[in-house]
C-alpha positions as CSV (number, residue, x, y, z in Angstrom):
1,M,-9.9,-4.4,-17.8
2,P,-10.0,-3.1,-14.2
3,I,-12.0,-5.1,-11.6
4,A,-14.8,-3.0,-10.1
5,L,-14.3,-3.2,-6.3
6,K,-16.9,-2.0,-3.8
7,E,-14.2,-1.4,-1.3
8,C,-10.5,-1.1,-1.1
9,V,-8.6,-4.2,0.1
10,H,-5.5,-3.5,2.2
11,T,-3.0,-6.1,3.2
12,V,0.0,-6.0,5.5
13,I,2.8,-8.3,4.3
14,L,5.6,-9.1,6.8
15,E,8.4,-11.5,7.1
16,K,9.1,-13.1,10.5
17,K,11.7,-10.4,11.1
18,Y,10.2,-7.1,10.0
19,D,12.4,-5.0,7.7
20,Y,11.2,-1.5,8.4
21,Q,14.1,-0.1,6.4
22,N,12.5,-1.4,3.2
23,R,8.9,-0.6,3.9
24,V,6.8,0.2,0.8
25,F,3.2,1.1,0.0
26,A,2.0,-1.1,-2.8
27,L,-0.9,-0.2,-5.1
28,C,-2.3,-2.3,-7.9
29,E,-3.1,0.0,-10.8
30,S,-5.7,-2.4,-12.1
31,C,-8.0,-3.2,-9.2
32,Y,-6.7,-0.7,-6.5
33,W,-5.7,-3.4,-4.0
34,T,-3.2,-1.8,-1.5
35,A,-0.6,-3.2,0.9
36,T,2.1,-2.3,3.3
37,I,5.0,-4.5,2.5
38,C,7.8,-4.8,5.1
39,L,10.4,-6.7,3.2
40,K,12.9,-6.0,0.4
41,I,11.0,-6.3,-2.8
42,E,11.5,-5.1,-6.4
43,R,8.4,-6.5,-8.1
44,F,5.1,-7.8,-6.9
45,Q,2.0,-9.5,-8.4
46,C,-1.4,-8.5,-7.2
47,P,-3.0,-11.4,-5.2
48,I,-6.5,-10.1,-6.1
49,C,-6.4,-9.7,-9.9
50,L,-3.0,-11.3,-10.6
51,G,-2.0,-8.1,-12.3
52,K,1.7,-7.1,-12.7
53,D,1.1,-3.4,-12.6
54,V,1.7,-2.9,-8.9
55,A,3.3,0.4,-8.0
56,L,5.8,0.2,-5.1
57,I,6.2,3.5,-3.3
58,P,9.1,3.5,-0.8
59,L,8.3,4.9,2.7
60,N,10.8,6.5,5.0
61,L,10.7,5.5,8.7
62,D,9.2,8.9,9.5
63,E,6.4,8.7,6.9
64,K,2.8,7.5,7.2
65,Y,-0.1,7.4,4.9
66,E,-3.9,7.4,5.1
67,Y,-6.2,6.2,2.4
68,K,-9.9,6.4,1.7
69,F,-11.9,4.5,-1.0
70,E,-15.2,5.7,-2.3
71,P,-16.8,3.7,-5.1
72,K,-17.7,6.9,-7.1
73,Q,-14.6,9.0,-6.3
74,G,-12.0,6.2,-6.3
75,L,-9.0,5.9,-4.0
76,Q,-7.5,8.9,-2.2
77,I,-4.1,8.6,-0.6
78,E,-2.4,11.1,1.7
79,F,1.3,10.8,2.6
80,S,2.7,12.8,5.5
81,R,5.4,12.8,8.1
82,L,5.0,11.3,11.5
83,T,4.8,13.8,14.3
84,D,6.0,13.2,17.9
85,D,2.4,12.8,19.0
86,S,1.7,10.0,16.5
87,R,4.7,8.0,17.5
88,N,3.4,7.3,21.0
């Protein structure tokens, strides 16, 4: 059963040496916890609900995402390419 969150919890997980080549967007399909993970990973357990249904979406170096969480509408995620303006 999904956990009802009033807001989206986002975490950034890094190793001491960042691995931007293996950057992923993680989304728990049970409680909607999200994370940016900058390390090589194949599976991940959600630290909020301990669920194992965490989707790992690879990100290219030139990709970004924006997300918005509304309790009634849920989680909205938009993926796009970085522009020269956003890299500065």
